[in-house]
C-alpha positions, 0 to 999 in steps of 0.5 A: 483153706482158711475158714472163712466168718461170710462163705458160712454164713452164706452156707447156713443161710441157704441151708436154713431155707433150704430145710424152711422148704423141706427139701433135701440137698440132693432135691436142690443138688439136681434141680440146680445141676450140680452134684449133692456135694457140692450143696454140700460144699457150700452150705459147710463153707467150704467155697464160694459158690460162682454168682450162677449157681447163687442166683438158680440156689436163690430162685429154686429156694424162692428167695431174693439175692439179698439173703445170702448177705453176711449179717454185717452188710444187712445194716447197709441193704435197702430191704429189711429182714421184714419186708423179705418176709413178707415177700417171702409170704407174699409169693405163695400167695395165687395171683389176685390175692396178691394183686388184692394185698397189693392193692391195699398195702400200697393204699395204707403206705400212700394214706401217710 
């Protein structure tokens, strides 16, 4: 198989996020109903994954699909890395706290 930089970058991002969550490849595989070998092949950039599997991975890893895009496409994304990180932090908060934070943030943004 020919080396594909984009597949390697996607795989590296999946692996990095999985490790951030202290999740093994086997645990991820079970949650999305694929084999651990499939996760290994994806993370090592050996295969392009189907969109339904990528969506399932994104849900389990609690990231948006644009998290997996190659870095050279970041400049075209309306969502910055910082916005994605803030979104992850916000999602980790209880619903009431999310609402309070969003109300305060909305007030700051509209005040400008």
